[in-house]
C-alpha positions as CSV (number, residue, x, y, z in Angstrom):
1,M,65.8,260.4,-26.7
2,K,65.3,260.8,-22.9
3,F,66.5,258.2,-20.5
4,L,64.4,258.3,-17.4
5,A,67.0,256.9,-15.0
6,V,70.8,257.0,-14.8
7,F,72.4,255.8,-11.6
8,V,76.1,255.1,-11.3
9,L,77.9,253.4,-8.4
10,A,81.6,253.1,-7.9
11,L,81.4,249.4,-7.5
12,A,79.0,248.8,-10.3
13,T,80.2,247.5,-13.7
14,A,77.2,248.7,-15.6
15,T,74.7,251.5,-15.5
16,A,71.1,250.6,-15.0
17,F,68.5,252.0,-17.4
18,D,64.8,251.6,-17.3
19,L,63.4,249.8,-20.4
20,R,60.8,252.2,-21.7
21,S,60.8,253.3,-25.3
22,N,60.4,257.0,-26.0
23,E,59.4,258.9,-29.1
24,I,59.0,262.5,-30.1
25,H,56.4,263.2,-32.8
26,H,53.6,265.4,-33.9
27,L,50.5,264.7,-31.9
28,D,48.4,263.5,-34.8
29,V,51.0,261.3,-36.6
30,E,51.6,257.7,-35.9
31,V,55.3,256.9,-36.1
32,P,57.5,254.0,-34.8
33,V,58.7,254.2,-31.2
34,L,62.3,255.0,-30.9
35,D,64.9,253.5,-28.6
36,G,64.7,254.5,-25.0
37,P,63.9,252.9,-21.7
38,D,61.3,250.6,-23.1
39,G,62.2,247.9,-25.5
40,R,61.4,244.6,-27.2
41,I,62.8,241.1,-26.6
42,T,66.2,240.7,-28.2
43,N,66.8,237.5,-30.1
44,G,63.5,236.0,-28.8
45,K,60.7,234.1,-30.5
46,T,57.6,235.4,-32.2
47,A,54.4,234.8,-30.2
48,T,51.4,233.0,-31.7
49,T,47.9,234.5,-31.6
50,G,46.5,234.0,-28.0
51,Q,49.8,232.6,-26.6
52,F,50.0,235.5,-24.1
53,P,46.4,236.6,-23.6
54,Y,47.4,238.6,-20.5
55,Q,49.9,240.8,-22.4
56,V,49.0,244.5,-22.6
57,G,50.5,247.2,-24.8
58,L,50.6,250.8,-23.6
59,S,51.0,254.0,-25.6
60,I,51.7,256.6,-22.9
61,K,51.4,260.3,-23.6
62,K,53.7,262.4,-21.6
63,S,53.1,265.8,-23.2
64,A,51.7,267.2,-26.5
65,L,54.9,266.1,-28.3
66,S,56.1,263.2,-26.3
67,S,54.9,259.7,-25.9
68,A,56.4,256.3,-24.9
69,W,55.7,252.6,-25.4
70,C,55.6,250.1,-22.6
71,G,54.1,246.7,-21.8
72,G,51.8,245.6,-19.0
73,S,49.7,242.7,-17.9
74,L,46.0,242.3,-17.3
75,I,45.4,241.2,-13.7
76,G,41.6,241.8,-13.5
77,K,38.6,243.0,-15.5
78,N,39.4,246.6,-14.6
79,W,43.2,246.5,-13.9
80,V,46.5,246.6,-15.7
81,L,49.8,246.2,-14.0
82,T,52.9,248.0,-15.3
83,A,56.1,249.9,-14.2
84,A,56.1,253.2,-12.4
85,H,58.7,254.6,-14.7
86,C,56.3,254.1,-17.6
87,T,53.4,256.0,-16.1
88,I,55.0,258.6,-13.9
89,S,53.9,262.1,-15.2
90,A,51.7,260.5,-17.8
91,K,48.9,262.7,-19.2
92,S,46.9,259.8,-20.7
93,V,47.4,256.1,-21.8
94,T,46.0,254.1,-24.7
95,V,45.7,250.5,-23.5
96,Y,45.9,247.7,-26.1
97,L,44.4,244.3,-25.2
98,G,44.4,241.0,-27.1
99,A,47.1,242.1,-29.5
100,T,49.8,240.0,-31.1
101,V,50.5,242.5,-33.8
102,R,51.2,245.6,-31.7
103,T,48.8,248.0,-33.3
104,S,46.0,245.5,-34.0
105,P,44.3,244.8,-30.6
106,E,41.0,243.2,-30.0
107,V,40.1,246.1,-27.7
108,S,41.7,249.4,-26.8
109,Y,40.8,252.0,-24.2
110,N,42.0,255.6,-23.6
111,V,42.4,256.5,-19.9
112,D,43.6,259.7,-18.3
113,A,45.9,260.5,-15.5
114,S,43.2,260.0,-12.8
115,D,43.1,256.3,-13.7
116,I,46.8,255.8,-13.0
117,I,48.2,254.8,-9.6
118,V,52.0,255.1,-9.2
119,H,53.6,253.6,-6.2
120,T,54.5,256.5,-3.8
121,G,57.9,255.1,-3.1
122,Y,59.1,255.1,-6.7
123,N,62.6,256.6,-7.0
124,S,63.7,257.5,-10.5
125,K,67.4,257.4,-9.6
126,T,67.5,253.9,-8.1
127,I,64.4,252.6,-9.9
128,V,63.0,251.0,-6.7
129,D,59.3,250.5,-6.1
130,D,58.9,250.5,-9.9
131,I,55.3,249.5,-10.1
132,S,52.0,251.1,-11.0
133,L,48.4,250.3,-11.8
134,I,46.0,251.5,-14.5
135,K,42.3,251.3,-14.1
136,I,40.4,250.5,-17.3
137,P,36.7,250.0,-18.2
138,S,35.6,246.4,-17.6
139,V,36.9,244.2,-20.3
140,T,35.2,241.0,-21.6
141,Y,37.4,238.0,-21.5
142,S,38.0,235.9,-24.7
143,S,40.6,233.5,-26.1
144,K,42.9,236.5,-26.7
145,I,42.1,238.4,-23.5
146,Q,42.6,236.7,-20.1
147,V,44.0,237.7,-16.8
148,V,47.4,236.5,-15.6
149,K,47.5,234.8,-12.2
150,L,49.5,236.5,-9.4
151,P,51.3,234.7,-6.6
152,S,49.2,233.8,-3.5
153,I,49.6,236.1,-0.5
154,A,51.7,234.2,1.9
155,S,54.2,234.7,4.8
156,T,57.2,233.4,2.9
157,Y,58.2,233.1,-0.8
158,S,60.8,231.4,-2.9
159,T,63.6,233.6,-4.2
160,Y,63.0,231.9,-7.6
161,T,66.8,231.6,-8.1
162,G,67.4,229.0,-10.8
163,D,63.8,228.9,-12.0
164,N,62.9,229.1,-15.7
165,V,60.8,232.1,-16.6
166,I,59.3,233.8,-19.7
167,A,59.4,237.5,-20.5
168,S,57.3,239.0,-23.3
169,G,56.9,242.3,-25.1
170,W,57.2,244.4,-28.2
171,G,60.6,246.0,-27.3
172,R,63.7,246.2,-29.5
173,T,64.8,242.9,-31.1
174,S,68.5,243.9,-31.1
175,D,70.8,246.8,-30.2
176,A,71.1,247.7,-33.8
177,V,67.5,248.6,-34.4
178,T,65.8,251.9,-33.4
179,T,62.1,251.0,-33.3
180,V,59.9,248.7,-31.3
181,T,58.8,245.5,-33.1
182,T,55.5,244.9,-34.8
183,N,54.9,241.3,-33.6
184,L,54.9,240.3,-29.9
185,Q,58.1,238.5,-28.9
186,W,59.0,236.2,-26.0
187,A,62.1,234.7,-24.4
188,D,63.1,231.9,-22.0
189,L,65.2,233.3,-19.2
190,V,66.6,232.0,-15.9
191,V,66.4,233.8,-12.5
192,I,69.8,234.6,-10.8
193,S,70.4,235.7,-7.3
194,N,70.2,239.3,-6.3
195,T,73.7,239.1,-5.0
196,K,75.0,238.2,-8.5
197,C,72.8,240.9,-10.0
198,A,74.1,243.5,-7.5
199,A,77.6,242.9,-8.6
200,T,76.6,244.6,-11.9
201,Y,74.2,247.3,-10.7
202,G,74.9,247.8,-7.1
203,T,72.8,247.3,-4.0
204,A,71.0,250.6,-4.1
205,S,69.1,249.4,-7.2
206,V,69.1,245.6,-6.7
207,V,67.0,245.6,-3.5
208,A,65.0,242.7,-2.1
209,S,62.0,243.8,-4.1
210,K,63.8,243.2,-7.4
211,I,64.3,239.9,-9.2
212,C,67.0,239.5,-11.9
213,C,67.6,237.2,-14.8
214,S,70.7,236.3,-16.8
215,T,70.9,237.1,-20.5
216,P,73.0,234.4,-22.3
217,N,73.2,234.2,-26.1
218,K,72.1,237.8,-26.5
219,V,68.5,236.9,-25.3
220,S,67.1,239.7,-23.1
221,T,64.4,242.2,-22.5
222,C,65.2,245.6,-24.1
223,Q,64.0,249.1,-24.7
224,G,60.2,249.0,-25.1
225,D,59.6,246.0,-22.8
226,S,59.2,248.0,-19.6
227,G,56.3,247.0,-17.4
228,G,55.7,243.7,-19.3
229,P,55.2,240.4,-17.5
230,L,57.7,237.9,-16.2
231,V,56.0,234.6,-15.6
232,L,57.1,231.2,-14.3
233,A,57.5,228.8,-17.2
234,S,56.0,225.9,-15.2
235,S,52.8,227.6,-14.0
236,K,52.5,230.9,-15.9
237,V,52.1,232.8,-12.6
238,Q,53.5,236.3,-12.9
239,I,56.3,236.9,-10.5
240,G,57.8,240.1,-12.0
241,L,57.5,243.0,-14.4
242,T,60.3,244.4,-16.5
243,S,62.1,247.3,-14.8
244,F,65.6,248.0,-16.0
245,G,68.7,246.8,-18.0
246,A,72.2,248.0,-18.8
247,E,72.9,251.3,-20.5
248,K,75.6,249.7,-22.7
249,G,73.1,247.4,-24.5
250,C,70.7,244.5,-24.4
251,E,72.9,241.9,-26.2
252,L,76.1,242.2,-24.1
253,G,75.2,239.6,-21.4
254,Y,74.4,242.0,-18.5
255,P,71.5,240.9,-16.2
256,V,68.1,242.4,-16.5
257,A,66.0,243.4,-13.5
258,F,62.3,243.1,-12.8
259,T,60.0,244.3,-10.0
260,R,59.4,241.4,-7.7
261,L,55.6,241.0,-7.3
262,T,55.6,239.1,-4.1
263,S,56.8,242.3,-2.5
264,Y,53.7,244.2,-3.7
265,L,50.8,241.9,-3.4
266,N,49.3,243.7,-0.4
267,W,49.8,247.0,-2.3
268,I,48.0,245.6,-5.3
269,K,45.2,244.3,-3.2
270,S,44.7,247.6,-1.4
271,Y,43.8,249.3,-4.6
272,T,42.2,246.5,-6.7
273,G,40.9,244.0,-4.2
274,I,42.7,241.3,-6.1
275,S,44.4,238.5,-4.2
276,Y,44.9,234.8,-4.4
């Protein structure tokens, strides 16, 4: 397995790892995704059909023998939002839309590297500016395929500290397993302050453009969930995308970190034209 990012600070109590899931296999053989920086929701709940119509699955080819699994969200007819660490150096991506069972989408598209936009500020050591876009052919909306709403562009935003949020993905369901899950999972989480999160990972990784959640009762995002959406439970507005967790494991109570979308709304608009 290859871990994309390892960053240790003297004052940190945990090492931050991106949450993408890697696999090495023959080009023509379908095999389960192994542990790595992506993951699935640990100790979460199984989604019902159409519960998360904005959820996207991504099979990302890095080389002839290397691929990874990540999540994403549909933000427009032609656009998927995900993490930079998922798509950096990608050769091509298979985009799955309308799926609850991971490999049974309503629609899938194959796109190449020219359709991927990685934020130019992305740093693989600190995992800052961990955001990217994938352009896809125009998709037809249905009960299983819908866009997620992004926050409105404004001058000020809530920190969301204390807010109830929902994360979803096909990542690992526990630290004991070694493959991504078949059925889409989701979890209720609560946003914590960046100050509290930085006590674990340090201030170089927990910058203002991150948002963190606590993981009580072994409920967390994990390897395979990278790039997937974090939405407000009250409004289903997407406020984050899964970025990184702790190297030591997903069930040990360490915070998980997400890219804070309010920091990137103008960046998203500049490429997609999408704004609210």
